[in-house]
C-alpha positions in Angstrom: -68.0 120.9 -5.8 -64.9 122.6 -7.5 -62.0 124.1 -5.5 -63.6 127.6 -5.8 -67.1 127.3 -6.7 -68.8 129.9 -8.3 -71.8 131.7 -6.4 -74.2 129.7 -8.6 -72.4 126.2 -8.1 -72.5 126.8 -4.3 -76.1 128.1 -4.2 -76.8 124.8 -6.2 -74.9 122.8 -3.7 -77.1 124.5 -0.8 -80.1 123.6 -2.9 -79.1 119.9 -3.1 -78.2 119.8 0.6 -81.7 121.1 1.4 -83.3 118.4 -0.8 -81.1 115.5 0.4 -81.7 116.3 4.1 -85.6 116.8 3.6 -85.8 113.4 1.8 -83.2 111.5 3.8 -83.9 107.6 3.5 -86.7 106.1 5.7 -84.2 103.8 7.0 -82.7 106.4 9.3 -84.6 106.9 12.5 -87.2 109.7 12.3 -86.6 112.1 15.4 -89.3 115.0 15.1 -88.9 116.8 18.4 -86.5 118.3 20.3 -86.2 115.6 23.1 -85.6 112.7 20.6 -83.1 114.4 18.5 -79.3 114.0 18.2 -79.3 117.2 16.7 -81.8 119.6 19.0 -79.6 122.6 19.1 -80.5 123.1 15.2 -84.1 123.6 16.1 -83.3 126.7 18.0 -80.0 127.6 17.0 -77.8 130.5 18.2 -74.1 131.0 18.4 -72.7 130.2 21.6 -71.5 133.5 23.2 -68.7 132.0 24.9 -67.1 130.6 21.7 -68.0 133.7 19.9 -66.1 135.8 22.5 -63.1 133.2 22.2 -63.1 133.1 18.5 -64.2 136.6 17.6 -65.6 135.1 14.4 -69.1 133.8 13.7 -68.1 131.1 11.2 -65.4 129.8 13.4 -67.9 129.6 16.1 -70.5 127.9 14.1 -67.7 125.6 13.0 -67.0 124.6 16.7 -70.5 124.1 17.4 -70.8 121.9 14.4 -67.8 119.8 15.5 -69.4 119.4 19.0 -72.7 118.2 17.3 -71.2 115.8 14.8 -68.3 114.8 17.0 -64.8 116.5 17.1 -63.2 113.8 15.1 -65.9 113.3 12.5 -63.9 115.0 9.7 -60.5 113.6 10.5 -60.8 110.0 11.2 -62.3 107.0 9.7 -63.6 108.0 6.1 -63.7 111.6 7.0 -67.5 112.0 6.3 -69.5 113.4 8.7 -72.2 111.1 10.0 -76.0 111.9 9.6 -77.7 109.8 12.0 -81.4 110.4 11.7 -84.1 112.3 9.6 -86.6 114.9 10.9 -87.1 118.4 11.7 -83.7 119.0 13.4 -81.4 118.0 10.8 -83.6 119.7 8.1 -83.1 123.0 10.2 -79.2 122.7 9.4 -79.8 124.0 6.0 -81.4 127.2 7.1 -78.5 127.7 9.5 -76.0 127.2 6.7 -78.2 129.6 4.4 -78.2 132.2 7.0 -74.4 132.3 7.2 -73.7 131.9 3.8 -76.0 135.1 3.1 -73.7 136.8 5.7 -70.3 135.4 4.6 -70.6 134.3 1.1 -66.9 134.1 0.6 -65.9 132.2 3.6 -64.2 129.0 2.5 -64.5 127.5 5.9 -68.1 127.7 5.7 -68.1 126.3 2.3 -66.0 123.4 3.5 -68.7 122.7 6.1 -71.6 122.8 3.6 -69.5 120.4 1.4 -68.7 118.0 4.0 -72.3 117.8 5.4 -73.6 117.4 1.8 -71.1 114.4 1.5 -72.5 112.8 4.8 -76.0 113.1 3.3 -75.0 111.6 0.2 -73.3 108.6 2.1 -76.6 107.8 4.1 -78.2 107.5 0.4 -75.4 105.2 -0.5 -75.4 103.1 2.6 -79.0 102.3 2.2 -78.9 101.8 -1.5 -81.5 104.6 -2.0 -81.1 106.8 -5.2 -80.3 110.3 -4.3 -83.2 112.8 -3.8 -81.2 115.4 -5.5 -81.6 113.7 -8.8 -85.4 113.6 -8.6 -87.1 116.0 -11.0 -88.4 119.4 -9.6 
């Protein structure tokens, strides 16, 4: 993704993320219900009103909630890539959440950075297991 992606480039990145999350390698554990998932908050997502009151900004609130799900240090330690630890409905729901906020805030660079970082995390899973990336499959 370029420094300042065009709308078309960014929508393509969101589409790519959807394909990546939907087709995560089968080597990852499958968590298809709320109680088994490490990402249950994505299934019935809403902004935390306390964080929203503190930040006064929906994207900042989303960012704080994503940090709490993926780990506060996920983007700043190790290789800096967000870990994707399971496949299933919950992680797939993340795409819809990101789309919702992109539609509301299409020029927000913090949101774009989250999309880029989560896409990189999904791509890393494919690399780890030696599985060709799903986004290269023909539609």
